MIKOLSE-536546 format. One record per residue: x, y, z of N, C-alpha, C, O in turn; residue number from 1. Coordinates in steps of 0.001 Angstrom, whole numbers. Each point is the difference from the previous one (the first is absolute). Layout:
<pts>
    n.c1    n.c2    n.c3   ca.c1   ca.c2   ca.c3    c.c1    c.c2    c.c3    o.c1    o.c2    o.c3 num
       X       Y       Z       X       Y       Z       X       Y       Z       X       Y       Z NUM
...
</pts>
This chain:
<pts>
    n.c1    n.c2    n.c3   ca.c1   ca.c2   ca.c3    c.c1    c.c2    c.c3    o.c1    o.c2    o.c3 num
     854   -1386      30    -844    1353      -1     746    1353    -259     921     217     788   1
   -1109     568   -1580    1059    1154    -122   -1001    1084     -93   -1072    -302    -526   2
    1259    1676    1001    -749     828      81    1071    1405    -413     889     432     733   3
   -1250      79   -2038     898    1262    -313    -301    1276     614   -1199     247     129   4
    2021     608     274    -143    1126     833    1122     890    -427    1105    -541     -40   5
   -1176    1781    -282     849     892    -409     883     750     983    -619     765     739   6
    1828    -818    -588     731     717    1205     809     895    -860     596    -478    -965   7
    -528    1803    1258     707    1297    -820    -136    -253   -1261     968     204    -732   8
   -2337    -764     124    -117     232   -1588     138   -1362    -441    -728    -398    -909   9
    1750    -522    1552     316   -1008    -802    -826   -1442     792     -91    -165    1217  10
    -405    -695   -2216    -654    -975     588     471    -864     875    1205    -183    -176  11
   -1694    -482    1126     495   -1053     930   -1016   -1246     258   -1078     237     547  12
    1338   -1257    -848    -627   -1148     258     375    -451    1376    1161    -137     384  13
   -2148     -66     271     -72    -473    1436    -180   -1463     110    -998    -525    -493  14
    1810     -98    1047     230   -1492     -37   -1069    -346    1394    -287     842     852  15
     -95   -1956    -861    -826    -700    1046     760     350    1455    -628     552     903  16
    1801    -862    -784     586     429    1284     -31    1317     172    -501     285    1088  17
     859     711   -1768     -18    1369     111   -1720     320     472    -195     733     970  18
    -817   -1247   -1617   -1307     486     206    -230    -553    1621    -709     671     750  19
    1277   -1781    -329    -339    -582    1032     695     803    1115    -545     164    1091  20
    1820     356   -1403     754     932     975    -950    1116     252    -444     116    1143  21
      64     750   -2102    -876    1050    -102   -1353    -264     923    -351     779     886  22
    -278   -1867   -1194   -1625    -165     728     184    -424    1285    -650     545     892  23
    1530   -1544    -603     577    -633    1235    -150   -1497      -3    -842    -610    -659  24
    1648     131    1377     -73   -1390     369   -1368    -660     311    -423   -1112    -316  25
    -225    2256    1125   -1318    -881     807   -1253     266    -817   -1101     -23     549  26
    1244     285   -1893   -1233     474    -797    -307   -1344    -617     976    -714    -230  27
   -2114     277     -61    -656   -1201    -664   -1041     608   -1015    -664     984     325  28
     555   -1471   -1329   -1233     453    -777   -1045   -1081    -151     411   -1153    -133  29
   -1701    1379     135   -1228   -1043       6    -574     423   -1173    -167    1167    -352  30
    -178   -2346    -340    -651     320   -1395    -707   -1386    -260     403   -1106     360  31
   -1335    1355    -935   -1171   -1358    -337     714    -711   -1350     222     547   -1080  32
      22   -1712    1411     360    -946   -1016    -815    -951    -697    -651    -621     840  33
     408     245   -1964   -1070    -966    -660     723   -1428     387    1200    -114     251  34
   -2166    -955    -251     -19   -1330     481    1307    -544   -1356     932    -781     191  35
   -1234    1397   -1320     824    -395   -1409    1153     452     340     882    -668    -539  36
    -416    1633    1292    1318     622     -24     630    -983    1284    1176    -362     -59  37
   -1860      53     960     664    -869     856      94   -1224    -353     981    -611     425  38
   -1872     -49   -1223     448   -1485    -495    1246     260   -1097     913    -825       1  39
    -865    1827    -829    1145     193   -1017    1120     244     660    1040       3    -659  40
    -988     221    1896    1360     319     663     378   -1333     867    1114     -96     516  41
   -1983    -805    -400     281   -1135    1181    -212     155    1085     563    -749     799  42
   -1576    1918    -252    -294     127    1301   -1089    -868     199      63    -596    1076  43
   -1103     320   -1815    -945    -883     107     107    -933   -1402     324     259   -1159  44
    -777   -1520    1883     389   -1055   -1427   -1092     179    -962   -1121     330     387  45
    1411    -544   -1698    -819     347   -1216   -1270    -673     182   -1083     477    -340  46
    1282   -1752     964   -1465   -1019     -60    -660     479    1392    -694    -794     636  47
     880    1864    -261    -550     185    1494   -1268     501    -384       8     877    -863  48
   -1455   -1371    1473   -1214     127    -354    -409    1470     537   -1089       0     574  49
    1663    1099    -634     -81    1296     544    -968     929   -1152     452     259   -1115  50
   -1574     107    1474    -874     678    -872     805    1316    -403     709     586     818  51
    -919     -36   -2534     853    1012     -90    -630    1528     622     504    1087    -280  52
   -1411   -1227     955    -669    1062     783     558     234    1283    -208    1071     572  53
    1049   -2169      49     708     297    1167     998    1078      47     833      35    -905  54
    -808     744    1727     891    1042     481    1132    -282     822    -133    -701    1003  55
    1281    1202   -1350    1352    -254     767     500    1264     -38    -442     774    -849  56
    1324    -406    1650     633    1499     170    1621    -711     436     198    -797     917  57
     664    1269   -1719    1362     -41     316     800     932     554     -83    1138    -462  58
    1028   -1399    1565     872    1125     630    1439     -88    -708     651   -1044      34  59
    -227    2125    -633    1359      91    -857     623     905     751    -512    1020     462  60
    1889   -1469    -304    1212    1153     685      79     908   -1170    -554    -113   -1094  61
    1417    1113    1573      41    1135    -797     752    -243   -1436     -80     705   -1005  62
     826   -1891    1198     868    -481   -1196    -964    -714   -1106     420    -313   -1114  63
   -1743      95    1541    -658   -1035    -793    -385   -1221     309   -1020    -512    -460  64
    2008    -194    1470    -356   -1360     -18   -1158    -126     991    -118     790     937  65
    -697   -1754   -1149   -1047    -392     491     168    -843    1217     453   -1142     -66  66
    -875    1798    1344     541    -455    1230   -1248    -759     530     250    -964     724  67
   -1439    1221    -949   -1274    -968     625   -1141      35    -746    -170    1188    -272  68
    -912   -1995    -320    -995     -53    -199   -1260    -116     762     167    -998     701  69
   -1217    1435    -488   -1090    -141     921   -1247     132    -940      45     414   -1158  70
   -1315    -885    1920   -1065       5    -734   -1013    1306     468   -1227      25     -94  71
    2078     990     597   -1050    1074     792     823    1326      94    1020       2     689  72
   -1379    1017   -1287     789    1159     -52     261     339    1292    1181     219     271  73
   -1952    -125     549     -33     311    1464     893    -988     927     470     345    1084  74
    -319   -1519   -1624     971    -925     668    1098     443    -716     974    -249     709  75
    -649     721   -1633    1320     270    -703     787    1471     717    1182     338     -57  76
   -2136     211     602     220    1390     495     428    -428    1550     981     578     467  77
   -1654   -1544     337     155    -419    1311    1322    -719      17     893     270     803  78
    -805   -1313   -1842    1259    -644     206    1516     935    -269    1105    -243     485  79
   -1457    1265   -1335    1009     910    -312     541     575    1417    1186     -45     326  80
   -2331     649     552     274     507     899     437    -632    1316     616     548     914  81
   -1092   -1928    -997     376   -1010    1013    1648    -425     -76     620    -557     905  82
    -216     865   -1894    1666    -160    -637     536    1341      13    1051     147    -625  83
   -1610     999    1277     279    1178      91     766     466   -1286    1180     345     -62  84
   -2039    -404    -880     -13     281   -1527   -1037    1251    -142   -1039     -52     659  85
    1282    1139   -1472   -1025     820    -390    -638    -346   -1400     690     -47   -1018  86
   -1855    -159    1024    -971    -522   -1426    -391    1273    -411    -359     917     738  87
     467    -903   -2218    -282    1004    -819    -792    -755   -1228     479    -924    -657  88
   -1627    1426     496    -796    -390    -932     243     241   -1379     -47    1190    -312  89
     345   -2162    -777     134     320   -1328   -1242    -660    -881    -555   -1065     270  90
     249    1931   -1371    -880    -386    -714     202    -716   -1323    -974    -359    -663  91
</pts>
């Protein structure tokens, strides 16, 4: 993940590590993920009988790593806070 910013008129791509340092190590991002995405990434077995309408929420570290998946947005925020992390919602 790279984000381009201009510093002194010159473009500068921020690395995931730079973004993590700016945001802080205790921030996690909460976003809804589809069943198909979780099955495609190996989090859920491809043949698991889960309806496509089932909602899941992933917590991601500032560098983009997925650190947890839960089935409730509220539970994602509770889990983050229980681990002394600051959750931020991403749409």
